VOPAGU-2260 file (C-alpha; in pm, 1 decimal, decimal comma):
REM VOPAGU-2260
SITE   aa  ch    i         X         Y         Z
SITE  MET   A    0   -1810,0     661,6     203,5
SITE  ILE   A    1   -1691,9     624,3     561,6
SITE  TYR   A    2   -1435,5     880,7     678,6
SITE  ASN   A    3   -1203,3     877,6     978,1
SITE  THR   A    4    -957,1    1120,9    1130,3
SITE  LEU   A    5    -604,1     996,2    1063,7
SITE  GLY   A    6    -451,7     995,9    1411,1
SITE  THR   A    7    -344,3    1342,3    1524,1
SITE  THR   A    8    -281,9    1474,5    1171,5
SITE  GLY   A    9    -614,1    1657,0    1152,9
SITE  MET   A   10    -677,8    1496,4     813,2
SITE  THR   A   11   -1007,1    1319,9     746,4
SITE  VAL   A   12    -949,4    1024,4     514,2
SITE  SER   A   13   -1177,8     775,6     343,7
SITE  LYS   A   14   -1184,0     426,6     493,7
SITE  LEU   A   15   -1086,8     300,1     148,0
SITE  CYS   A   16    -748,5     430,4      32,1
SITE  PHE   A   17    -663,5     401,0    -336,5
SITE  GLY   A   18    -354,0     181,1    -360,3
SITE  SER   A   19    -201,1     306,3    -683,4
SITE  LEU   A   20      82,9      56,9    -741,3
SITE  THR   A   21    -154,8    -162,3    -944,4
SITE  LEU   A   22    -186,9      97,4   -1219,5
SITE  ALA   A   23     184,1     189,8   -1219,9
SITE  PRO   A   24     452,1      70,9   -1468,1
SITE  LEU   A   25     566,5    -196,8   -1220,2
SITE  GLN   A   26     229,7    -371,5   -1240,7
SITE  GLY   A   27     -69,6    -271,0   -1455,5
SITE  ASN   A   28     124,3     -14,3   -1662,3
SITE  LEU   A   29    -179,7     199,1   -1743,7
SITE  SER   A   30    -117,5     513,4   -1946,6
SITE  ILE   A   31    -115,2     845,1   -1762,8
SITE  GLU   A   32    -459,0     923,0   -1903,8
SITE  GLU   A   33    -605,7     581,2   -1820,1
SITE  GLY   A   34    -463,0     589,8   -1468,9
SITE  GLY   A   35    -580,4     946,5   -1416,6
SITE  LYS   A   36    -935,9     864,5   -1523,1
SITE  LEU   A   37    -945,6     560,9   -1295,7
SITE  ILE   A   38    -826,6     755,7    -991,3
SITE  ALA   A   39   -1066,5    1040,3   -1074,4
SITE  TYR   A   40   -1353,4     791,3   -1087,0
SITE  GLY   A   41   -1262,3     679,4    -736,4
SITE  MET   A   42   -1247,3    1041,3    -622,1
SITE  GLU   A   43   -1595,3    1108,5    -760,4
SITE  ARG   A   44   -1717,7     804,2    -567,9
SITE  GLY   A   45   -1585,4     942,8    -240,2
SITE  ILE   A   46   -1228,5     808,4    -214,5
SITE  ASN   A   47   -1023,5    1105,8     -96,4
SITE  PHE   A   48    -706,0     919,2       9,0
SITE  LEU   A   49    -437,0     773,3    -219,8
SITE  ASP   A   50    -113,7     585,1    -152,8
SITE  THR   A   51     186,1     605,2    -384,1
SITE  ALA   A   52     568,0     611,9    -372,7
SITE  THR   A   53     862,8     745,2    -568,6
SITE  LEU   A   54     929,5     387,1    -677,1
SITE  TYR   A   55     584,1     354,6    -836,5
SITE  GLN   A   56     658,0     619,4   -1103,1
SITE  ASN   A   57     291,6     718,0   -1130,7
SITE  TYR   A   58     282,1    1081,9   -1022,6
SITE  GLY   A   59     176,4    1174,8   -1374,8
SITE  ALA   A   60    -144,6     972,3   -1349,8
SITE  ILE   A   61    -221,2    1118,0   -1007,8
SITE  GLY   A   62    -168,3    1468,0   -1142,6
SITE  LYS   A   63    -405,5    1391,4   -1429,7
SITE  ALA   A   64    -666,5    1266,2   -1183,0
SITE  MET   A   65    -659,1    1601,6   -1007,2
SITE  GLU   A   66    -722,2    1768,6   -1343,5
SITE  TYR   A   67   -1014,3    1538,5   -1424,0
SITE  SER   A   68   -1176,1    1571,1   -1079,9
SITE  LYS   A   69   -1188,6    1868,5    -844,1
SITE  GLU   A   70   -1271,9    1653,3    -543,9
SITE  GLU   A   71   -1025,8    1653,2    -253,5
SITE  LEU   A   72    -733,6    1410,7    -273,0
SITE  ILE   A   73    -505,7    1342,2      23,1
SITE  ILE   A   74    -182,3    1192,1    -107,7
SITE  ALA   A   75      61,0     975,3      87,2
SITE  THR   A   76     393,2     907,9     -81,7
SITE  LYS   A   77     705,0     717,8      24,4
SITE  SER   A   78    1079,5     700,9     -37,4
SITE  TYR   A   79    1376,0     498,8      90,3
SITE  ASP   A   80    1606,5     792,4     168,0
SITE  TYR   A   81    1882,6     778,7     428,8
SITE  ASP   A   82    2015,6    1132,7     395,9
SITE  LYS   A   83    1911,2    1491,2     331,1
SITE  ILE   A   84    2017,9    1487,1     -34,4
SITE  GLY   A   85    1798,6    1190,3    -121,4
SITE  ALA   A   86    1500,0    1313,8      78,9
SITE  GLN   A   87    1525,9    1658,3     -76,2
SITE  LYS   A   88    1547,6    1514,8    -427,1
SITE  ASN   A   89    1246,3    1286,7    -387,1
SITE  LEU   A   90    1031,2    1542,1    -204,8
SITE  HIS   A   91    1092,3    1800,1    -478,3
SITE  LYS   A   92    1023,5    1537,0    -743,9
SITE  ALA   A   93     684,3    1465,2    -585,9
SITE  LEU   A   94     597,3    1834,2    -554,6
SITE  LYS   A   95     695,8    1908,2    -913,6
SITE  GLU   A   96     532,3    1609,3   -1080,4
SITE  LEU   A   97     212,8    1639,0    -875,2
SITE  ASN   A   98     209,6    2017,1    -932,0
SITE  ARG   A   99     151,3    2081,4    -563,2
SITE  ASP   A  100     295,5    2315,2    -300,1
SITE  TYR   A  101     283,0    2045,1     -33,5
SITE  ILE   A  102     263,8    1670,3      20,0
SITE  ASP   A  103      -3,3    1555,5     263,4
SITE  ILE   A  104     182,6    1255,8     405,7
SITE  TYR   A  105     546,9    1164,0     348,4
SITE  LEU   A  106     658,8     820,1     464,5
SITE  LEU   A  107     995,4     651,4     489,6
SITE  HIS   A  108     945,3     326,4     302,4
SITE  GLU   A  109     976,5     -18,3     465,0
SITE  GLN   A  110    1130,4      71,8     799,2
SITE  GLU   A  111    1221,4    -231,8    1010,2
SITE  SER   A  112    1272,5    -102,6    1365,7
SITE  ILE   A  113    1380,4     192,8    1576,5
SITE  HIS   A  114    1735,2     113,6    1462,6
SITE  THR   A  115    1660,9     159,2    1093,0
SITE  ILE   A  116    1459,6     471,0    1173,1
SITE  ARG   A  117    1761,2     614,8    1352,1
SITE  GLY   A  118    1976,0     507,4    1058,9
SITE  HIS   A  119    1759,0     730,8     838,2
SITE  TRP   A  120    1768,2    1019,4    1083,6
SITE  GLU   A  121    1939,3    1268,2     852,0
SITE  ALA   A  122    1651,6    1228,9     607,0
SITE  ILE   A  123    1395,1    1250,2     887,4
SITE  GLU   A  124    1550,5    1571,2    1023,2
SITE  TYR   A  125    1526,4    1729,3     679,8
SITE  LEU   A  126    1163,6    1619,1     641,3
SITE  ILE   A  127    1075,7    1753,8     986,7
SITE  LYS   A  128    1209,8    2095,1     882,9
SITE  GLU   A  129    1005,7    2079,6     564,3
SITE  LYS   A  130     697,5    1998,3     771,4
SITE  GLU   A  131     765,6    2307,4     981,7
SITE  LYS   A  132     773,4    2508,6     657,1
SITE  GLY   A  133     438,5    2361,5     549,5
SITE  THR   A  134     577,4    2161,3     257,5
SITE  ILE   A  135     466,2    1840,0     430,6
SITE  ARG   A  136     156,4    1802,2     646,4
SITE  ALA   A  137     247,4    1477,7     825,5
SITE  LEU   A  138     536,0    1229,4     846,3
SITE  GLY   A  139     543,2     856,5     902,0
SITE  ILE   A  140     670,6     516,6     793,9
SITE  SER   A  141     557,4     207,4     608,2
SITE  THR   A  142     662,7    -128,5     748,1
SITE  HIS   A  143     633,7    -505,6     709,0
SITE  ARG   A  144     758,9    -559,7    1062,7
SITE  VAL   A  145     606,1    -550,2    1409,0
SITE  GLU   A  146     922,4    -382,0    1538,9
SITE  GLY   A  147     878,9    -112,5    1277,2
SITE  VAL   A  148     543,0     -18,2    1426,5
SITE  TYR   A  149     685,3      -6,1    1778,9
SITE  GLY   A  150     985,9     190,8    1656,3
SITE  ALA   A  151     767,7     461,3    1503,3
SITE  CYS   A  152     587,5     493,1    1836,5
SITE  GLU   A  153     912,0     613,3    1993,0
SITE  ILE   A  154     933,3     913,3    1759,4
SITE  SER   A  155     667,4    1177,7    1820,5
SITE  GLU   A  156     725,7    1340,7    1481,3
SITE  LEU   A  157     617,9    1021,9    1302,9
SITE  GLU   A  158     240,6    1060,0    1310,4
SITE  VAL   A  159     136,0     799,4    1051,1
SITE  ILE   A  160     210,0     426,9    1022,0
SITE  HIS   A  161     134,7     214,3     716,9
SITE  PRO   A  162     170,6    -148,6     836,0
SITE  ILE   A  163     107,1    -476,6     660,8
SITE  ILE   A  164    -184,4    -669,3     813,2
SITE  ASN   A  165    -416,5    -938,5     680,0
SITE  VAL   A  166    -618,2   -1232,4     805,0
SITE  LYS   A  167    -339,5   -1485,1     739,0
SITE  GLY   A  168     -52,2   -1266,0     853,7
SITE  LEU   A  169     115,7   -1297,9     512,3
SITE  GLY   A  170     420,7   -1076,6     467,1
SITE  ILE   A  171     475,5    -995,8     835,6
SITE  GLU   A  172     849,2   -1051,9     862,9
SITE  ASP   A  173     904,8   -1076,2    1238,2
SITE  GLY   A  174     588,8   -1218,9    1388,7
SITE  ASN   A  175     234,3   -1327,7    1325,0
SITE  ARG   A  176    -100,8   -1160,3    1280,0
SITE  GLU   A  177    -165,7   -1136,3    1652,9
SITE  ASP   A  178     172,8    -970,3    1711,7
SITE  MET   A  179      95,9    -706,7    1450,3
SITE  GLU   A  180    -253,4    -650,7    1590,4
SITE  LYS   A  181    -102,8    -574,9    1932,4
SITE  ALA   A  182     152,7    -338,9    1781,1
SITE  ILE   A  183    -114,7    -153,5    1583,4
SITE  SER   A  184    -333,1    -123,8    1892,3
SITE  TYR   A  185     -38,9      16,4    2088,8
SITE  ALA   A  186      38,2     265,8    1812,7
SITE  LYS   A  187    -324,3     375,0    1805,6
SITE  SER   A  188    -314,9     434,6    2181,9
SITE  LYS   A  189     -18,6     666,3    2117,1
SITE  GLY   A  190    -225,4     874,3    1875,7
SITE  LYS   A  191     -73,9     742,3    1553,7
SITE  GLY   A  192    -276,0     739,4    1234,9
SITE  ILE   A  193    -294,5     386,8    1092,4
SITE  TYR   A  194    -373,6     283,5     737,9
SITE  ALA   A  195    -321,7     -80,0     643,0
SITE  MET   A  196    -144,2    -230,5     346,2
SITE  LYS   A  197    -196,5    -564,5     170,9
SITE  ILE   A  198    -516,7    -680,6     336,6
SITE  PHE   A  199    -532,4    -939,6      54,2
SITE  GLY   A  200    -172,5   -1047,2     112,2
SITE  GLY   A  201     -42,3    -894,6    -209,2
SITE  GLY   A  202    -323,7   -1061,2    -403,7
SITE  ASN   A  203    -233,9   -1404,0    -269,6
SITE  LEU   A  204    -556,8   -1412,8     -66,3
SITE  SER   A  205    -781,0   -1280,7    -343,4
SITE  LYS   A  206    -976,2   -1607,8    -344,9
SITE  ASP   A  207   -1069,3   -1535,0      17,8
SITE  THR   A  208   -1206,7   -1185,3     -44,3
SITE  GLU   A  209   -1497,6   -1212,0     198,9
SITE  GLU   A  210   -1279,9   -1334,3     485,7
SITE  CYS   A  211   -1014,3   -1069,3     417,2
SITE  PHE   A  212   -1266,2    -784,1     413,5
SITE  GLU   A  213   -1448,1    -906,1     722,2
SITE  TYR   A  214   -1121,8    -928,1     914,9
SITE  ALA   A  215    -988,6    -587,5     808,8
SITE  LEU   A  216   -1318,0    -405,1     862,3
SITE  ASN   A  217   -1339,3    -544,1    1215,0
SITE  LEU   A  218    -997,7    -401,9    1308,3
SITE  LYS   A  219   -1118,9     -89,2    1482,7
SITE  ASP   A  220    -769,9      58,8    1507,4
SITE  LEU   A  221    -745,4     103,7    1129,5
SITE  ASP   A  222    -833,5     452,6    1008,5
SITE  SER   A  223    -807,9     339,3     647,4
SITE  MET   A  224    -689,5      52,4     429,6
SITE  ALA   A  225    -501,4      79,8     101,1
SITE  ILE   A  226    -631,2    -155,7    -166,2
SITE  GLY   A  227    -487,2    -177,0    -514,9
SITE  MET   A  228    -748,2    -124,5    -786,3
SITE  ILE   A  229    -718,0    -130,5   -1163,1
SITE  THR   A  230   -1080,8    -126,5   -1291,1
SITE  ARG   A  231   -1395,4      71,3   -1215,9
SITE  ASP   A  232   -1564,2    -253,9   -1120,2
SITE  GLU   A  233   -1304,0    -310,9    -849,1
SITE  ILE   A  234   -1358,5      41,7    -717,9
SITE  ASP   A  235   -1736,4     -11,5    -705,8
SITE  TYR   A  236   -1697,6    -352,5    -543,7
SITE  ASN   A  237   -1457,4    -231,8    -274,0
SITE  ILE   A  238   -1667,0      72,8    -191,1
SITE  ASN   A  239   -1973,9    -145,7    -147,7
SITE  LYS   A  240   -1779,0    -383,8      77,1
SITE  VAL   A  241   -1655,7     -98,0     295,5
SITE  LEU   A  242   -2008,5      40,7     323,1
SITE  GLY   A  243   -2158,5    -299,7     395,4
SITE  LEU   A  244   -2386,0    -284,0      91,5
SITE  LYS   A  245   -2520,8    -580,7     -99,6
SITE  ILE   A  246   -2316,2    -648,0    -411,1
SITE  ASP   A  247   -2484,7    -740,3    -737,8
SITE  GLU   A  248   -2386,0   -1086,9    -855,7
SITE  SER   A  249   -2275,5    -961,3   -1195,5
SITE  LEU   A  250   -2039,7    -707,8   -1036,1
SITE  SER   A  251   -1901,8    -971,5    -802,3
SITE  ASN   A  252   -1836,1   -1207,5   -1092,5
SITE  LYS   A  253   -1661,3    -935,4   -1295,2
SITE  VAL   A  254   -1422,3    -864,3   -1010,7
SITE  LYS   A  255   -1357,2   -1221,1    -907,8
SITE  ASN   A  256   -1316,4   -1346,1   -1265,4
SITE  ARG   A  257   -1084,3   -1071,0   -1386,0
SITE  ASN   A  258    -781,7   -1218,0   -1556,3
SITE  LYS   A  259    -490,8   -1204,4   -1313,1
SITE  LYS   A  260    -127,5   -1299,9   -1331,9
SITE  LEU   A  261     158,1   -1383,1   -1100,4
SITE  LEU   A  262     419,4   -1110,8   -1065,1
SITE  VAL   A  263     768,4   -1173,5    -926,5
SITE  GLU   A  264     913,8    -848,5    -792,2
SITE  PHE   A  265    1263,9    -736,0    -889,1
SITE  TRP   A  266    1407,5    -804,3    -543,2
SITE  CYS   A  267    1360,9   -1183,5    -575,1
SITE  THR   A  268    1678,8   -1360,0    -456,7
SITE  GLY   A  269    1605,2   -1690,5    -626,7
SITE  CYS   A  270    1590,5   -1892,9    -304,2
SITE  GLY   A  271    1372,2   -2158,4    -471,4
SITE  THR   A  272    1105,8   -2189,7    -202,4
SITE  CYS   A  273     831,0   -2112,0    -453,4
SITE  VAL   A  274     961,3   -2382,6    -687,0
SITE  GLU   A  275     940,0   -2639,2    -406,8
SITE  LYS   A  276     585,9   -2537,3    -307,2
SITE  CYS   A  277     429,4   -2508,3    -654,8
SITE  HIS   A  278     224,2   -2822,1    -722,9
SITE  GLN   A  279     183,9   -2724,3   -1088,5
SITE  ASN   A  280     560,1   -2706,3   -1155,0
SITE  ALA   A  281     499,5   -2356,7   -1287,7
SITE  MET   A  282     796,1   -2191,8   -1113,7
SITE  GLU   A  283    1160,7   -2212,7   -1215,7
SITE  ILE   A  284    1479,3   -2032,4   -1111,0
SITE  ILE   A  285    1637,3   -1870,1   -1415,6
SITE  HIS   A  286    1944,4   -1648,0   -1387,4
SITE  GLY   A  287    1901,8   -1627,7   -1011,8
SITE  LYS   A  288    1536,1   -1520,8   -1011,7
SITE  ALA   A  289    1203,3   -1700,8   -1001,6
SITE  GLU   A  290    1021,6   -1713,2   -1334,1
SITE  VAL   A  291     659,0   -1812,6   -1399,3
SITE  ASP   A  292     538,5   -2047,7   -1671,1
SITE  SER   A  293     203,8   -1881,6   -1746,8
SITE  GLU   A  294      76,6   -2190,7   -1931,1
SITE  LYS   A  295     107,7   -2402,0   -1617,1
SITE  CYS   A  296      30,6   -2137,9   -1353,0
SITE  LEU   A  297    -318,3   -2150,1   -1197,4
SITE  VAL   A  298    -268,2   -1811,3   -1022,7
SITE  CYS   A  299    -361,9   -1975,2    -693,0
SITE  GLY   A  300    -111,0   -1763,9    -499,1
SITE  TYR   A  301      10,9   -2053,5    -285,0
SITE  CYS   A  302     374,5   -1989,3    -378,6
SITE  GLY   A  303     344,0   -1629,1    -260,1
SITE  ALA   A  304     233,8   -1748,1      80,8
SITE  TYR   A  305     569,3   -1923,6     121,3
SITE  CYS   A  306     798,8   -1657,0     -28,1
SITE  PRO   A  307    1029,6   -1539,2     255,2
SITE  GLN   A  308    1090,0   -1205,5      80,2
SITE  PHE   A  309     720,3   -1146,8      -2,3
SITE  CYS   A  310     812,3   -1072,1    -361,8
SITE  ILE   A  311     542,4   -1280,6    -534,6
SITE  LYS   A  312     213,8   -1098,8    -596,6
SITE  VAL   A  313    -111,2   -1171,1    -779,0
SITE  VAL   A  314    -204,9    -869,5    -992,7
């Protein structure tokens, strides 16, 4: 495995970060034991960095993984809190359910700009105090916006940024790929630790795996990249890609031919853009939300590329 220092945090993280949403109830819905064994397998293979969130509801599986494997695991978690009460509740939830005395990295989820960061300042102040106590090792934000990256650069206490970036620029809400590249480069120059999200565009670019990997691995400002994985084959495949190793054809076929489905996230507003763009007539607005006709859907991901809320994923 390749390891990098995550900005100024002093933490050395694997280039491949285990994106754990895929095994959580919101997506793959693996049991605690199944999820724990899968994460532990990744740990044994050298992945020492994992991304989760309060929303994912998968702390139990992560805790199990740390029982199954004694290898190091650096955990980044996230919450949406505005105030001290919410931040305190979710931090203590993470500590209790992970059975840990500290959280490695605590992020405020989906920050949009310096203005939203300031709007969450009560929560940030509480988290800063917890960092001073040693309950948190590093603070940061996740963001789908270029302005979110620049906003975090204005706050010295925010050491880690988890931005969306991929070869097509899918999911970047206020700019294009080049805009986000510049923002990430600027953040790196300010000493921020950077680990990417959604290098496959939420699964919508999974048919372009080679291009996605080549692009992400050539972004020198990325310390790590979080990739959702739900099978051992996917773990093996992604590790080999990160290391630049030749991949056996049978392994490649297993990963690329895994049965996948289209997932519409709960925040869908039913705008109808996906319905207009689907050439298979597989999308329909029902009760104000997009629904998928699995018998018609080809899981091509084209509709997700047009979703203005980035709520359509291939899982």
